[in-house]
mmCIF file of the N, C-alpha and C atoms, coordinates in Angstrom:
data_MODEL
# 
_entry.id   MODEL 
# 
loop_
_atom_site.group_PDB 
_atom_site.id 
_atom_site.type_symbol 
_atom_site.label_atom_id 
_atom_site.label_alt_id 
_atom_site.label_comp_id 
_atom_site.label_asym_id 
_atom_site.label_entity_id 
_atom_site.label_seq_id 
_atom_site.pdbx_PDB_ins_code 
_atom_site.Cartn_x 
_atom_site.Cartn_y 
_atom_site.Cartn_z 
_atom_site.occupancy 
_atom_site.B_iso_or_equiv 
_atom_site.pdbx_formal_charge 
_atom_site.auth_seq_id 
_atom_site.auth_comp_id 
_atom_site.auth_asym_id 
_atom_site.auth_atom_id 
_atom_site.pdbx_PDB_model_num 
ATOM 1   N N  . MET A 1 1  ? 0.814   -1.169  0.000   1.00 0.00 ? 1  MET A N  1 
ATOM 2   C CA . MET A 1 1  ? 0.000   0.000   0.000   1.00 0.00 ? 1  MET A CA 1 
ATOM 3   C C  . MET A 1 1  ? 0.875   1.257   0.000   1.00 0.00 ? 1  MET A C  1 
ATOM 4   N N  . LEU A 1 2  ? 1.926   1.241   0.741   1.00 0.00 ? 2  LEU A N  1 
ATOM 5   C CA . LEU A 1 2  ? 2.769   2.432   0.828   1.00 0.00 ? 2  LEU A CA 1 
ATOM 6   C C  . LEU A 1 2  ? 3.567   2.684   -0.443  1.00 0.00 ? 2  LEU A C  1 
ATOM 7   N N  . THR A 1 3  ? 3.841   1.632   -1.199  1.00 0.00 ? 3  THR A N  1 
ATOM 8   C CA . THR A 1 3  ? 4.604   1.813   -2.430  1.00 0.00 ? 3  THR A CA 1 
ATOM 9   C C  . THR A 1 3  ? 3.720   2.144   -3.624  1.00 0.00 ? 3  THR A C  1 
ATOM 10  N N  . GLY A 1 4  ? 2.443   1.883   -3.511  1.00 0.00 ? 4  GLY A N  1 
ATOM 11  C CA . GLY A 1 4  ? 1.527   2.124   -4.613  1.00 0.00 ? 4  GLY A CA 1 
ATOM 12  C C  . GLY A 1 4  ? 1.598   1.079   -5.712  1.00 0.00 ? 4  GLY A C  1 
ATOM 13  N N  . GLU A 1 5  ? 2.364   0.011   -5.484  1.00 0.00 ? 5  GLU A N  1 
ATOM 14  C CA . GLU A 1 5  ? 2.488   -1.053  -6.485  1.00 0.00 ? 5  GLU A CA 1 
ATOM 15  C C  . GLU A 1 5  ? 1.215   -1.888  -6.524  1.00 0.00 ? 5  GLU A C  1 
ATOM 16  N N  . LEU A 1 6  ? 0.798   -2.242  -7.741  1.00 0.00 ? 6  LEU A N  1 
ATOM 17  C CA . LEU A 1 6  ? -0.342  -3.141  -7.893  1.00 0.00 ? 6  LEU A CA 1 
ATOM 18  C C  . LEU A 1 6  ? 0.116   -4.570  -7.643  1.00 0.00 ? 6  LEU A C  1 
ATOM 19  N N  . ILE A 1 7  ? -0.703  -5.336  -6.965  1.00 0.00 ? 7  ILE A N  1 
ATOM 20  C CA . ILE A 1 7  ? -0.390  -6.735  -6.670  1.00 0.00 ? 7  ILE A CA 1 
ATOM 21  C C  . ILE A 1 7  ? -1.523  -7.577  -7.234  1.00 0.00 ? 7  ILE A C  1 
ATOM 22  N N  . ASP A 1 8  ? -1.187  -8.584  -8.012  1.00 0.00 ? 8  ASP A N  1 
ATOM 23  C CA . ASP A 1 8  ? -2.222  -9.420  -8.617  1.00 0.00 ? 8  ASP A CA 1 
ATOM 24  C C  . ASP A 1 8  ? -2.862  -10.337 -7.572  1.00 0.00 ? 8  ASP A C  1 
ATOM 25  N N  . ALA A 1 9  ? -4.040  -10.844 -7.910  1.00 0.00 ? 9  ALA A N  1 
ATOM 26  C CA . ALA A 1 9  ? -4.830  -11.655 -6.988  1.00 0.00 ? 9  ALA A CA 1 
ATOM 27  C C  . ALA A 1 9  ? -4.075  -12.899 -6.521  1.00 0.00 ? 9  ALA A C  1 
ATOM 28  N N  . LYS A 1 10 ? -3.377  -13.561 -7.416  1.00 0.00 ? 10 LYS A N  1 
ATOM 29  C CA . LYS A 1 10 ? -2.641  -14.785 -7.047  1.00 0.00 ? 10 LYS A CA 1 
ATOM 30  C C  . LYS A 1 10 ? -1.589  -14.489 -5.984  1.00 0.00 ? 10 LYS A C  1 
ATOM 31  N N  . THR A 1 11 ? -0.900  -13.366 -6.127  1.00 0.00 ? 11 THR A N  1 
ATOM 32  C CA . THR A 1 11 ? 0.127   -12.988 -5.154  1.00 0.00 ? 11 THR A CA 1 
ATOM 33  C C  . THR A 1 11 ? -0.496  -12.653 -3.806  1.00 0.00 ? 11 THR A C  1 
ATOM 34  N N  . THR A 1 12 ? -1.593  -11.875 -3.805  1.00 0.00 ? 12 THR A N  1 
ATOM 35  C CA . THR A 1 12 ? -2.222  -11.532 -2.528  1.00 0.00 ? 12 THR A CA 1 
ATOM 36  C C  . THR A 1 12 ? -2.725  -12.770 -1.802  1.00 0.00 ? 12 THR A C  1 
ATOM 37  N N  . LEU A 1 13 ? -3.203  -13.737 -2.554  1.00 0.00 ? 13 LEU A N  1 
ATOM 38  C CA . LEU A 1 13 ? -3.636  -14.997 -1.952  1.00 0.00 ? 13 LEU A CA 1 
ATOM 39  C C  . LEU A 1 13 ? -2.447  -15.726 -1.338  1.00 0.00 ? 13 LEU A C  1 
ATOM 40  N N  . GLY A 1 14 ? -1.357  -15.777 -2.071  1.00 0.00 ? 14 GLY A N  1 
ATOM 41  C CA . GLY A 1 14 ? -0.144  -16.434 -1.576  1.00 0.00 ? 14 GLY A CA 1 
ATOM 42  C C  . GLY A 1 14 ? 0.427   -15.775 -0.338  1.00 0.00 ? 14 GLY A C  1 
ATOM 43  N N  . TRP A 1 15 ? 0.302   -14.470 -0.257  1.00 0.00 ? 15 TRP A N  1 
ATOM 44  C CA . TRP A 1 15 ? 0.812   -13.717 0.901   1.00 0.00 ? 15 TRP A CA 1 
ATOM 45  C C  . TRP A 1 15 ? -0.152  -13.730 2.083   1.00 0.00 ? 15 TRP A C  1 
ATOM 46  N N  . GLY A 1 16 ? -1.338  -14.283 1.884   1.00 0.00 ? 16 GLY A N  1 
ATOM 47  C CA . GLY A 1 16 ? -2.326  -14.319 2.960   1.00 0.00 ? 16 GLY A CA 1 
ATOM 48  C C  . GLY A 1 16 ? -3.062  -12.999 3.173   1.00 0.00 ? 16 GLY A C  1 
ATOM 49  N N  . LEU A 1 17 ? -3.030  -12.111 2.180   1.00 0.00 ? 17 LEU A N  1 
ATOM 50  C CA . LEU A 1 17 ? -3.722  -10.835 2.305   1.00 0.00 ? 17 LEU A CA 1 
ATOM 51  C C  . LEU A 1 17 ? -5.217  -10.961 2.020   1.00 0.00 ? 17 LEU A C  1 
ATOM 52  N N  . VAL A 1 18 ? -5.609  -12.019 1.318   1.00 0.00 ? 18 VAL A N  1 
ATOM 53  C CA . VAL A 1 18 ? -7.017  -12.310 1.047   1.00 0.00 ? 18 VAL A CA 1 
ATOM 54  C C  . VAL A 1 18 ? -7.274  -13.770 1.385   1.00 0.00 ? 18 VAL A C  1 
ATOM 55  N N  . ASN A 1 19 ? -8.533  -14.086 1.666   1.00 0.00 ? 19 ASN A N  1 
ATOM 56  C CA . ASN A 1 19 ? -8.904  -15.461 2.020   1.00 0.00 ? 19 ASN A CA 1 
ATOM 57  C C  . ASN A 1 19 ? -9.137  -16.340 0.813   1.00 0.00 ? 19 ASN A C  1 
ATOM 58  N N  . ARG A 1 20 ? -9.639  -15.713 -0.258  1.00 0.00 ? 20 ARG A N  1 
ATOM 59  C CA . ARG A 1 20 ? -9.920  -16.482 -1.469  1.00 0.00 ? 20 ARG A CA 1 
ATOM 60  C C  . ARG A 1 20 ? -9.980  -15.551 -2.664  1.00 0.00 ? 20 ARG A C  1 
ATOM 61  N N  . VAL A 1 21 ? -9.824  -16.127 -3.824  1.00 0.00 ? 21 VAL A N  1 
ATOM 62  C CA . VAL A 1 21 ? -9.937  -15.400 -5.085  1.00 0.00 ? 21 VAL A CA 1 
ATOM 63  C C  . VAL A 1 21 ? -10.982 -16.136 -5.918  1.00 0.00 ? 21 VAL A C  1 
ATOM 64  N N  . VAL A 1 22 ? -11.945 -15.387 -6.433  1.00 0.00 ? 22 VAL A N  1 
ATOM 65  C CA . VAL A 1 22 ? -13.017 -15.993 -7.223  1.00 0.00 ? 22 VAL A CA 1 
ATOM 66  C C  . VAL A 1 22 ? -13.121 -15.283 -8.568  1.00 0.00 ? 22 VAL A C  1 
ATOM 67  N N  . PRO A 1 23 ? -13.645 -15.963 -9.563  1.00 0.00 ? 23 PRO A N  1 
ATOM 68  C CA . PRO A 1 23 ? -13.857 -15.308 -10.855 1.00 0.00 ? 23 PRO A CA 1 
ATOM 69  C C  . PRO A 1 23 ? -14.831 -14.135 -10.713 1.00 0.00 ? 23 PRO A C  1 
ATOM 70  N N  . LYS A 1 24 ? -14.644 -13.117 -11.522 1.00 0.00 ? 24 LYS A N  1 
ATOM 71  C CA . LYS A 1 24 ? -15.483 -11.918 -11.455 1.00 0.00 ? 24 LYS A CA 1 
ATOM 72  C C  . LYS A 1 24 ? -16.970 -12.256 -11.535 1.00 0.00 ? 24 LYS A C  1 
ATOM 73  N N  . ASN A 1 25 ? -17.320 -13.200 -12.375 1.00 0.00 ? 25 ASN A N  1 
ATOM 74  C CA . ASN A 1 25 ? -18.730 -13.576 -12.538 1.00 0.00 ? 25 ASN A CA 1 
ATOM 75  C C  . ASN A 1 25 ? -19.329 -14.202 -11.279 1.00 0.00 ? 25 ASN A C  1 
ATOM 76  N N  . ASP A 1 26 ? -18.487 -14.737 -10.399 1.00 0.00 ? 26 ASP A N  1 
ATOM 77  C CA . ASP A 1 26 ? -18.966 -15.380 -9.170  1.00 0.00 ? 26 ASP A CA 1 
ATOM 78  C C  . ASP A 1 26 ? -18.864 -14.470 -7.950  1.00 0.00 ? 26 ASP A C  1 
ATOM 79  N N  . LEU A 1 27 ? -18.341 -13.271 -8.132  1.00 0.00 ? 27 LEU A N  1 
ATOM 80  C CA . LEU A 1 27 ? -18.053 -12.403 -6.988  1.00 0.00 ? 27 LEU A CA 1 
ATOM 81  C C  . LEU A 1 27 ? -19.296 -12.086 -6.161  1.00 0.00 ? 27 LEU A C  1 
ATOM 82  N N  . ARG A 1 28 ? -20.374 -11.687 -6.795  1.00 0.00 ? 28 ARG A N  1 
ATOM 83  C CA . ARG A 1 28 ? -21.596 -11.341 -6.049  1.00 0.00 ? 28 ARG A CA 1 
ATOM 84  C C  . ARG A 1 28 ? -22.122 -12.538 -5.265  1.00 0.00 ? 28 ARG A C  1 
ATOM 85  N N  . LYS A 1 29 ? -22.190 -13.701 -5.912  1.00 0.00 ? 29 LYS A N  1 
ATOM 86  C CA . LYS A 1 29 ? -22.687 -14.913 -5.255  1.00 0.00 ? 29 LYS A CA 1 
ATOM 87  C C  . LYS A 1 29 ? -21.813 -15.264 -4.045  1.00 0.00 ? 29 LYS A C  1 
ATOM 88  N N  . GLU A 1 30 ? -20.503 -15.215 -4.224  1.00 0.00 ? 30 GLU A N  1 
ATOM 89  C CA . GLU A 1 30 ? -19.577 -15.548 -3.142  1.00 0.00 ? 30 GLU A CA 1 
ATOM 90  C C  . GLU A 1 30 ? -19.643 -14.525 -2.008  1.00 0.00 ? 30 GLU A C  1 
ATOM 91  N N  . THR A 1 31 ? -19.826 -13.245 -2.362  1.00 0.00 ? 31 THR A N  1 
ATOM 92  C CA . THR A 1 31 ? -19.922 -12.193 -1.354  1.00 0.00 ? 31 THR A CA 1 
ATOM 93  C C  . THR A 1 31 ? -21.168 -12.387 -0.495  1.00 0.00 ? 31 THR A C  1 
ATOM 94  N N  . ILE A 1 32 ? -22.293 -12.673 -1.142  1.00 0.00 ? 32 ILE A N  1 
ATOM 95  C CA . ILE A 1 32 ? -23.542 -12.919 -0.407  1.00 0.00 ? 32 ILE A CA 1 
ATOM 96  C C  . ILE A 1 32 ? -23.402 -14.136 0.499   1.00 0.00 ? 32 ILE A C  1 
ATOM 97  N N  . ALA A 1 33 ? -22.813 -15.194 -0.008  1.00 0.00 ? 33 ALA A N  1 
ATOM 98  C CA . ALA A 1 33 ? -22.626 -16.412 0.795   1.00 0.00 ? 33 ALA A CA 1 
ATOM 99  C C  . ALA A 1 33 ? -21.759 -16.131 2.018   1.00 0.00 ? 33 ALA A C  1 
ATOM 100 N N  . LEU A 1 34 ? -20.698 -15.366 1.852   1.00 0.00 ? 34 LEU A N  1 
ATOM 101 C CA . LEU A 1 34 ? -19.830 -15.031 2.980   1.00 0.00 ? 34 LEU A CA 1 
ATOM 102 C C  . LEU A 1 34 ? -20.574 -14.163 3.992   1.00 0.00 ? 34 LEU A C  1 
ATOM 103 N N  . ALA A 1 35 ? -21.309 -13.171 3.501   1.00 0.00 ? 35 ALA A N  1 
ATOM 104 C CA . ALA A 1 35 ? -22.074 -12.291 4.393   1.00 0.00 ? 35 ALA A CA 1 
ATOM 105 C C  . ALA A 1 35 ? -23.114 -13.081 5.178   1.00 0.00 ? 35 ALA A C  1 
ATOM 106 N N  . GLU A 1 36 ? -23.780 -14.015 4.521   1.00 0.00 ? 36 GLU A N  1 
ATOM 107 C CA . GLU A 1 36 ? -24.774 -14.848 5.212   1.00 0.00 ? 36 GLU A CA 1 
ATOM 108 C C  . GLU A 1 36 ? -24.112 -15.710 6.280   1.00 0.00 ? 36 GLU A C  1 
ATOM 109 N N  . SER A 1 37 ? -22.954 -16.252 5.970   1.00 0.00 ? 37 SER A N  1 
ATOM 110 C CA . SER A 1 37 ? -22.228 -17.076 6.929   1.00 0.00 ? 37 SER A CA 1 
ATOM 111 C C  . SER A 1 37 ? -21.833 -16.256 8.163   1.00 0.00 ? 37 SER A C  1 
ATOM 112 N N  . ILE A 1 38 ? -21.367 -15.045 7.943   1.00 0.00 ? 38 ILE A N  1 
ATOM 113 C CA . ILE A 1 38 ? -20.990 -14.169 9.065   1.00 0.00 ? 38 ILE A CA 1 
ATOM 114 C C  . ILE A 1 38 ? -22.226 -13.787 9.875   1.00 0.00 ? 38 ILE A C  1 
ATOM 115 N N  . ALA A 1 39 ? -23.335 -13.489 9.186   1.00 0.00 ? 39 ALA A N  1 
ATOM 116 C CA . ALA A 1 39 ? -24.570 -13.072 9.855   1.00 0.00 ? 39 ALA A CA 1 
ATOM 117 C C  . ALA A 1 39 ? -25.139 -14.168 10.753  1.00 0.00 ? 39 ALA A C  1 
ATOM 118 N N  . GLU A 1 40 ? -24.836 -15.421 10.466  1.00 0.00 ? 40 GLU A N  1 
ATOM 119 C CA . GLU A 1 40 ? -25.319 -16.536 11.277  1.00 0.00 ? 40 GLU A CA 1 
ATOM 120 C C  . GLU A 1 40 ? -24.566 -16.657 12.601  1.00 0.00 ? 40 GLU A C  1 
ATOM 121 N N  . LYS A 1 41 ? -23.431 -16.022 12.697  1.00 0.00 ? 41 LYS A N  1 
ATOM 122 C CA . LYS A 1 41 ? -22.598 -16.126 13.895  1.00 0.00 ? 41 LYS A CA 1 
ATOM 123 C C  . LYS A 1 41 ? -23.085 -15.155 14.969  1.00 0.00 ? 41 LYS A C  1 
ATOM 124 N N  . SER A 1 42 ? -22.597 -15.344 16.163  1.00 0.00 ? 42 SER A N  1 
ATOM 125 C CA . SER A 1 42 ? -22.916 -14.456 17.272  1.00 0.00 ? 42 SER A CA 1 
ATOM 126 C C  . SER A 1 42 ? -22.405 -13.048 16.976  1.00 0.00 ? 42 SER A C  1 
ATOM 127 N N  . PRO A 1 43 ? -23.269 -12.036 17.108  1.00 0.00 ? 43 PRO A N  1 
ATOM 128 C CA . PRO A 1 43 ? -22.824 -10.660 16.863  1.00 0.00 ? 43 PRO A CA 1 
ATOM 129 C C  . PRO A 1 43 ? -21.651 -10.243 17.761  1.00 0.00 ? 43 PRO A C  1 
ATOM 130 N N  . VAL A 1 44 ? -21.654 -10.746 18.981  1.00 0.00 ? 44 VAL A N  1 
ATOM 131 C CA . VAL A 1 44 ? -20.563 -10.413 19.896  1.00 0.00 ? 44 VAL A CA 1 
ATOM 132 C C  . VAL A 1 44 ? -19.254 -11.034 19.398  1.00 0.00 ? 44 VAL A C  1 
ATOM 133 N N  . ALA A 1 45 ? -19.312 -12.274 18.937  1.00 0.00 ? 45 ALA A N  1 
ATOM 134 C CA . ALA A 1 45 ? -18.113 -12.946 18.431  1.00 0.00 ? 45 ALA A CA 1 
ATOM 135 C C  . ALA A 1 45 ? -17.587 -12.240 17.179  1.00 0.00 ? 45 ALA A C  1 
ATOM 136 N N  . VAL A 1 46 ? -18.500 -11.831 16.295  1.00 0.00 ? 46 VAL A N  1 
ATOM 137 C CA . VAL A 1 46 ? -18.092 -11.132 15.085  1.00 0.00 ? 46 VAL A CA 1 
ATOM 138 C C  . VAL A 1 46 ? -17.436 -9.807  15.454  1.00 0.00 ? 46 VAL A C  1 
ATOM 139 N N  . GLN A 1 47 ? -18.044 -9.081  16.377  1.00 0.00 ? 47 GLN A N  1 
ATOM 140 C CA . GLN A 1 47 ? -17.481 -7.804  16.805  1.00 0.00 ? 47 GLN A CA 1 
ATOM 141 C C  . GLN A 1 47 ? -16.091 -7.990  17.408  1.00 0.00 ? 47 GLN A C  1 
ATOM 142 N N  . MET A 1 48 ? -15.925 -9.018  18.232  1.00 0.00 ? 48 MET A N  1 
ATOM 143 C CA . MET A 1 48 ? -14.607 -9.292  18.836  1.00 0.00 ? 48 MET A CA 1 
ATOM 144 C C  . MET A 1 48 ? -13.582 -9.644  17.773  1.00 0.00 ? 48 MET A C  1 
ATOM 145 N N  . GLY A 1 49 ? -14.009 -10.366 16.748  1.00 0.00 ? 49 GLY A N  1 
ATOM 146 C CA . GLY A 1 49 ? -13.108 -10.761 15.679  1.00 0.00 ? 49 GLY A CA 1 
ATOM 147 C C  . GLY A 1 49 ? -12.646 -9.593  14.830  1.00 0.00 ? 49 GLY A C  1 
ATOM 148 N N  . LYS A 1 50 ? -13.512 -8.600  14.721  1.00 0.00 ? 50 LYS A N  1 
ATOM 149 C CA . LYS A 1 50 ? -13.156 -7.418  13.921  1.00 0.00 ? 50 LYS A CA 1 
ATOM 150 C C  . LYS A 1 50 ? -12.085 -6.637  14.632  1.00 0.00 ? 50 LYS A C  1 
# 
């Protein structure tokens, strides 16, 4: 971030900066699924994790 260099998705995944990489066409579906999974958890646990 400080260097302003662009980093491709494969590299960010390898470095552990992202949890997963999905095709652009699947992004909305995957985002909704992740949000639903988080919403099912205890709000207190989610808040502590943040």
